[in-house]
C-alpha positions in Angstrom: 83.4 -44.4 77.6 84.1 -47.1 74.9 87.4 -47.7 76.6 85.7 -48.5 79.9 83.2 -50.8 78.3 86.0 -52.6 76.5 88.1 -53.0 79.7 85.0 -54.3 81.6 84.2 -56.7 78.7 87.8 -58.1 78.7 87.7 -58.5 82.4 84.4 -60.4 82.4 85.6 -62.6 79.5 88.9 -63.4 81.4 87.0 -64.4 84.5 84.7 -66.6 82.3 87.7 -68.3 80.7 89.4 -68.8 84.0 86.2 -70.5 85.4 86.0 -72.7 82.3 89.6 -73.8 82.7 89.1 -75.0 86.4 88.3 -78.6 85.7 89.5 -81.8 87.1 91.6 -83.9 84.7 89.5 -86.9 84.6 90.9 -90.1 83.1 90.0 -93.9 82.8 91.3 -96.3 85.5 93.6 -97.9 83.0 95.2 -94.4 82.2 95.5 -93.7 85.9 97.3 -97.0 86.5 99.6 -96.3 83.5 100.3 -92.8 84.9 101.2 -94.3 88.3 103.9 -96.5 86.7 105.6 -93.2 85.6 104.7 -90.8 88.4 103.3 -92.6 91.5 100.2 -90.8 92.9 97.1 -92.0 94.6 93.9 -92.3 92.6 90.6 -90.8 93.6 87.8 -92.5 91.7 84.3 -91.0 91.3 81.8 -93.9 91.1 78.6 -92.5 89.8 75.5 -93.4 87.8 73.7 -91.4 85.2 70.4 -91.3 87.1 71.8 -90.4 90.5 70.9 -86.9 91.8 73.6 -86.6 94.5 76.2 -87.7 91.8 75.1 -84.7 89.6 75.3 -82.4 92.7 78.8 -83.7 93.4 79.8 -82.9 89.8 78.2 -79.5 90.0 79.1 -78.3 93.5 82.2 -80.2 94.6 84.1 -81.2 91.5 83.9 -77.7 90.1 85.0 -76.0 93.3 88.4 -74.2 92.4 90.1 -75.5 95.6 89.1 -79.1 94.9 90.1 -78.9 91.3 93.5 -77.5 92.1 94.2 -80.0 95.0 92.9 -83.1 93.0 94.8 -82.1 89.8 98.1 -81.6 91.8 98.0 -84.6 94.1 95.8 -87.4 92.6 94.9 -89.1 89.4 91.2 -88.5 89.1 89.0 -91.3 87.6 85.3 -91.1 86.6 83.6 -94.6 86.6 80.0 -95.1 85.6 79.0 -98.0 87.9 76.2 -99.0 85.5 78.2 -98.5 82.3 79.2 -101.1 79.7 82.9 -100.3 79.2 85.4 -103.1 79.6 87.9 -102.3 82.3 91.3 -104.1 82.7 92.5 -103.6 86.4 94.9 -105.7 88.5 95.0 -108.5 86.0 91.3 -108.9 85.6 88.8 -107.8 83.0 85.7 -106.3 84.4 82.6 -105.7 82.3 78.7 -105.4 82.6 77.3 -108.5 80.9 73.7 -107.6 81.9 73.9 -104.0 80.6 70.8 -103.2 78.7 71.3 -100.2 76.4 67.5 -99.7 76.0 66.9 -99.1 79.6 66.3 -95.7 81.0 67.4 -94.9 84.5 68.9 -97.8 86.6 70.8 -100.5 84.8 72.8 -103.6 85.8 75.8 -102.9 88.0 79.3 -103.1 86.5 81.5 -106.0 87.8 84.1 -103.5 88.9 81.6 -101.7 91.1 80.6 -105.1 92.6 84.3 -106.1 93.2 84.9 -102.7 94.9 81.7 -103.5 97.1 80.0 -100.3 96.0 76.5 -100.2 97.4 75.6 -96.5 97.2 76.0 -93.6 94.7 78.0 -91.5 94.6 80.9 -93.2 96.2 84.5 -91.9 96.0 87.1 -94.7 96.1 90.7 -93.9 97.0 93.6 -96.1 95.9 97.2 -96.0 96.9 100.2 -95.6 94.6 100.1 -99.3 93.8 96.5 -99.3 92.7 95.3 -101.0 96.0 92.0 -99.9 97.4 92.3 -97.7 100.5 88.7 -96.7 101.2 85.4 -96.3 99.6 83.7 -93.1 100.8 79.9 -93.3 100.0 77.6 -90.2 99.6 77.6 -86.7 98.5 80.5 -84.6 99.9 80.8 -80.8 100.0 84.1 -79.4 99.1 85.1 -79.2 102.8 84.0 -82.7 103.5 85.9 -84.0 100.5 89.0 -82.1 101.6 89.2 -84.1 104.7 89.6 -87.3 102.8 91.8 -85.8 100.2 94.3 -84.7 102.8 93.9 -87.8 104.9 95.1 -90.0 102.1 97.5 -87.5 100.4 99.3 -87.0 103.7 99.1 -90.7 104.6 97.4 -89.8 107.9 95.1 -92.9 107.4 98.1 -95.0 108.3 98.1 -93.6 111.9 94.4 -94.1 112.5 93.4 -97.5 113.7 90.5 -96.7 116.2 87.1 -95.1 116.1 88.5 -92.6 118.8 91.4 -91.7 116.6 89.1 -91.2 113.6 86.8 -88.9 115.6 89.7 -86.9 117.0 91.1 -86.5 113.4 87.8 -85.2 112.1 87.5 -82.9 115.2 90.9 -81.5 114.7 90.7 -81.1 111.0 90.5 -77.5 109.8 89.1 -77.1 106.3 90.9 -74.6 104.1 88.7 -75.1 101.0 86.1 -72.3 100.2 82.7 -73.3 99.4 
């Protein structure tokens, strides 16, 4: 009986450890750009705020999904960016900061200059960049794993380069078959 309990405990522990390992390898934008110089990959940037409910849902439901984690880690550099934070960011020859950031404020704060430069108007927004660090598309709003999969594969496979009309985009979405679970 002790052997059975021990085996069950080890099994549960191994599942727990595997679940803990399944995390996206988040980095700063500067780190992602440096990594691109060595090994070119596209960048997926999660633009969030600390007060945003859908941002927290995206972290909990989508960015912890094993299929999302695996696909992002293999094919993209993943960047987390607090759109109301106060970190200085050097990107494409410019220094972006948040001069109006107020550390005593709870909830909403001033928008970071990089978020403004990227024309972010809603949170969360996932911004995709090509291998040269050029913006491909900001995708606003909460996305389920399957909804995010469409964009991940659209950009990874460079399918976005063949879509130039609303009709083509509608057809692409209609034809897309999600393979992610959850």
